[in-house]
C-alpha positions in Angstrom: -61.8 -92.2 -11.1 -59.6 -89.1 -10.8 -58.1 -88.1 -7.5 -59.4 -84.9 -6.1 -57.0 -82.6 -4.4 -58.3 -82.3 -0.8 -57.0 -78.8 -0.3 -58.8 -77.6 -3.4 -62.0 -79.3 -2.4 -61.7 -77.7 1.1 -61.1 -74.2 -0.4 -64.1 -74.5 -2.7 -66.3 -75.7 0.1 -65.3 -72.9 2.4 -65.6 -70.3 -0.3 -69.2 -71.4 -1.1 -70.1 -71.4 2.6 -68.6 -67.9 3.1 -70.1 -66.7 -0.2 -66.7 -65.6 -1.5 -66.6 -66.4 -5.3 -63.0 -65.2 -5.7 -61.6 -67.7 -3.3 -62.1 -70.6 -5.7 -61.6 -68.6 -8.9 -58.1 -67.2 -8.3 -55.5 -69.5 -9.7 -52.5 -69.0 -11.9 -54.5 -69.4 -15.1 -57.4 -67.0 -14.3 -59.1 -65.9 -17.5 -59.0 -62.1 -18.1 -61.0 -60.5 -20.9 -61.5 -57.0 -22.2 -65.1 -55.9 -21.9 -66.4 -53.8 -24.8 -70.0 -53.6 -23.6 -69.6 -51.7 -20.4 -70.0 -48.1 -21.7 -68.4 -45.4 -19.4 -70.1 -42.1 -20.2 -68.6 -40.0 -17.5 -65.3 -40.6 -15.5 -64.0 -38.0 -13.2 -61.2 -37.8 -10.6 -60.6 -35.1 -8.0 -57.8 -34.4 -5.5 -59.0 -33.3 -2.1 -56.7 -31.7 0.5 -58.2 -32.1 3.9 -57.1 -28.9 5.6 -54.2 -29.9 7.7 -50.7 -30.0 6.3 -49.8 -33.3 7.8 -52.7 -35.2 6.1 -52.2 -36.8 2.8 -54.3 -35.6 -0.2 -57.2 -37.9 -1.1 -57.9 -38.9 -4.7 -61.6 -39.5 -5.5 -62.9 -41.3 -8.6 -66.4 -41.6 -10.0 -67.6 -43.4 -13.1 -71.1 -43.4 -14.6 -71.7 -46.2 -17.0 -74.3 -48.1 -19.0 -74.5 -51.8 -18.2 -75.2 -53.7 -21.4 -74.5 -57.3 -20.3 -77.4 -59.8 -20.0 -75.9 -61.0 -16.7 -75.0 -59.3 -13.4 -71.4 -59.2 -12.2 -70.7 -60.6 -8.7 -67.8 -58.3 -7.8 -66.5 -54.9 -9.0 -63.0 -53.5 -8.4 -61.0 -50.5 -9.6 -57.4 -50.3 -10.6 -55.5 -47.0 -10.8 -51.7 -47.4 -11.1 -50.9 -49.2 -7.8 -54.4 -48.7 -6.2 -56.8 -51.7 -6.0 -60.2 -50.7 -4.5 -63.6 -52.4 -4.1 -66.3 -50.5 -6.0 -69.8 -49.5 -4.7 -72.4 -49.8 -7.3 -75.6 -47.8 -7.4 -78.4 -47.5 -10.0 -78.8 -44.1 -11.5 -82.3 -42.6 -11.7 -83.2 -39.2 -13.3 -79.8 -38.4 -14.7 -79.1 -34.6 -15.4 -81.2 -33.1 -12.6 -80.2 -29.5 -12.0 -79.6 -29.9 -8.3 -78.6 -32.9 -6.2 -81.7 -34.7 -4.9 -80.0 -35.4 -1.6 -76.7 -34.2 0.0 -73.8 -36.3 -1.3 -75.9 -37.9 -4.1 -73.5 -36.8 -6.7 -70.2 -37.6 -5.0 -68.0 -35.4 -7.3 -68.3 -33.9 -10.7 -70.9 -31.8 -12.4 -73.5 -34.6 -12.9 -76.5 -34.7 -10.6 -78.8 -37.6 -10.3 -80.7 -39.8 -7.9 -79.1 -43.1 -7.2 -80.1 -46.2 -5.2 -77.9 -48.8 -3.6 -78.1 -52.2 -5.5 -77.2 -55.7 -4.7 -74.8 -57.1 -7.3 -77.3 -59.5 -8.7 -80.0 -56.8 -9.3 -78.1 -55.0 -12.1 -80.1 -55.5 -15.3 -79.3 -54.9 -18.9 -79.3 -51.2 -20.0 -79.2 -50.0 -16.4 -77.2 -46.8 -15.8 -74.9 -47.3 -12.9 -72.6 -45.3 -10.7 -69.3 -46.9 -9.9 -67.6 -45.4 -6.9 -64.2 -46.9 -5.8 -64.3 -46.9 -2.0 -61.3 -45.1 -0.4 -59.0 -46.9 2.0 -59.4 -50.5 2.8 -56.9 -53.4 2.3 -58.2 -55.6 -0.5 -56.2 -58.6 -1.7 -54.5 -57.6 -5.0 -54.9 -60.5 -7.6 -51.9 -62.0 -9.3 -53.0 -60.7 -12.7 -52.9 -57.0 -11.4 -49.9 -56.0 -13.6 -51.5 -57.4 -16.7 -54.3 -54.9 -16.5 -54.2 -51.3 -18.0 -53.2 -48.5 -15.6 -56.8 -47.4 -15.0 -59.7 -49.7 -15.4 -62.9 -51.2 -13.9 -62.6 -54.9 -13.2 -65.5 -57.2 -12.6 -66.0 -60.9 -12.0 -68.6 -63.2 -13.6 -68.8 -67.0 -14.1 -65.1 -67.7 -13.3 -63.8 -64.9 -15.7 -62.5 -61.5 -14.9 -63.5 -58.7 -17.3 -61.9 -55.2 -17.5 -62.7 -51.9 -19.1 -60.0 -49.2 -19.5 -60.9 -45.7 -18.4 -59.8 -42.2 -19.2 -60.6 -39.7 -16.4 -61.4 -36.0 -16.6 -59.5 -34.3 -13.8 -61.7 -31.9 -11.8 -60.3 -28.8 -10.0 -58.5 -29.5 -6.7 -60.6 -29.0 -3.5 -59.1 -27.8 -0.2 -61.3 -28.3 2.8 -60.9 -26.3 6.0 
C-alpha cells in the first residue's frame, strides 16, 4: 500500500470542504491546453479617466463569446500582460438590441443585449456568454502565468486549465467628470 502524503490529503480535504477546486489542482505540473472551441465574437477594451488628476486611469475589458464545450467550466480568469482578474460570466439574451434593456447592461462597446447572471455549472453548449474581468481585487496568480499569451481568457475544468488568446478592439477613451 502506498504512503499518502498527509499534507496533500489535508489540502484536498480542506479544498473540497471550502469548495475551492484550484487549491488541490495547482501543482508544478498543472496541465495547460489551448482551447479552440471558445469562440470570441467581440472583444473590446476602453480606458476610463475618472475626472481627478490624481486618480489612475481604469482599463475596462469585455468579451462576448460562444460556449461550444459540452461541459461547464468551474472558474474563469483573465490575463492581460501583468493583470490577473476573476471573470464574471453572464448569459446573453437578445443580442443586437438597438438600446440597452437596462442601465449598465452593455458595460462598454457598441453591442447591446440583455444578460442574466449565471452559476458556473449552468453554462450549456452553444450559449452566448458575456465575460467581464472584474476590476481590482487581489487574486492569486498561478505559477504558469508566464506561459500564457499576453491577453487571454483562462478557465478551469476537470484538473486542466484551458486558455483562449484574445485580440481587443480599443474603444475611444472616456473622461468622466
